[in-house]
C-alpha positions in Angstrom: 2.5 5.7 -152.1 5.9 4.1 -151.8 8.4 6.0 -153.4 9.2 2.8 -156.4 5.5 2.6 -156.7 5.2 6.3 -157.7 8.1 6.3 -159.9 6.6 3.2 -161.7 3.2 5.0 -161.9 4.5 8.2 -163.0 7.9 8.3 -164.7 8.0 4.5 -166.3 4.4 4.2 -167.7 3.3 7.7 -168.4 3.7 10.0 -170.9 7.3 10.8 -170.0 8.2 7.2 -171.1 6.2 7.3 -174.6 8.3 6.3 -177.5 11.3 5.6 -175.1 13.4 2.7 -174.3 14.1 2.5 -170.8 16.7 0.6 -168.9 16.0 -0.1 -165.4 18.3 -1.6 -162.7 16.1 -3.1 -160.0 15.6 -5.6 -157.4 12.0 -4.6 -157.5 11.0 -7.6 -160.2 7.6 -8.0 -159.4 6.9 -4.4 -159.4 8.2 -3.7 -162.8 7.3 -6.7 -164.7 3.9 -6.0 -166.0 5.7 -2.9 -167.7 8.7 -4.6 -168.9 9.3 -6.2 -172.5 12.8 -7.7 -171.7 14.8 -9.0 -168.6 18.5 -9.4 -167.7 19.9 -11.1 -164.8 23.3 -10.1 -163.8 25.1 -12.5 -161.5 28.9 -11.1 -160.5 28.8 -8.8 -163.0 28.0 -11.0 -165.9 24.8 -11.8 -167.9 23.3 -15.0 -166.0 20.1 -15.1 -168.2 18.1 -12.6 -170.5 15.4 -12.8 -172.8 11.7 -11.4 -173.1 9.5 -11.8 -170.5 7.5 -14.4 -172.7 10.7 -16.4 -173.5 11.9 -16.5 -169.6 8.2 -17.7 -168.9 8.4 -20.4 -171.7 11.8 -21.5 -170.6 10.2 -21.9 -167.0 13.2 -19.4 -165.4 10.8 -16.4 -165.1 9.5 -17.6 -161.8 12.9 -18.7 -160.2 14.3 -15.3 -161.4 11.4 -13.7 -159.3 12.2 -15.8 -156.4 15.8 -15.7 -156.3 16.0 -11.6 -156.9 12.7 -10.0 -156.2 12.4 -7.4 -152.9 9.3 -6.9 -151.5 9.6 -3.6 -149.7 7.3 -2.0 -146.6 6.1 1.1 -147.0 8.7 4.0 -146.8 8.6 5.1 -143.2 7.3 8.9 -142.7 9.5 11.4 -141.4 8.1 13.9 -139.2 9.8 17.4 -139.9 8.2 18.6 -136.7 10.0 16.7 -134.6 12.5 18.1 -132.1 16.0 17.7 -132.9 
């Protein structure tokens, strides 16, 4: 399992996150979007857009944010600790 997927599944959506406000800074928008209630897009250190996921969807800008900012990762390479150095 990819590291980011593991963190989302076990730290951001499980018992650890219950009744907590979590502020997450990421480019993995599509991975976190199903669990997010609010999104803030930053550009050059300033807020470019913000709102609830539904507000951004209703304004027609959510898909644009995803297309411009989302990072889709490949699986993390597995390091072979038994390899000779």
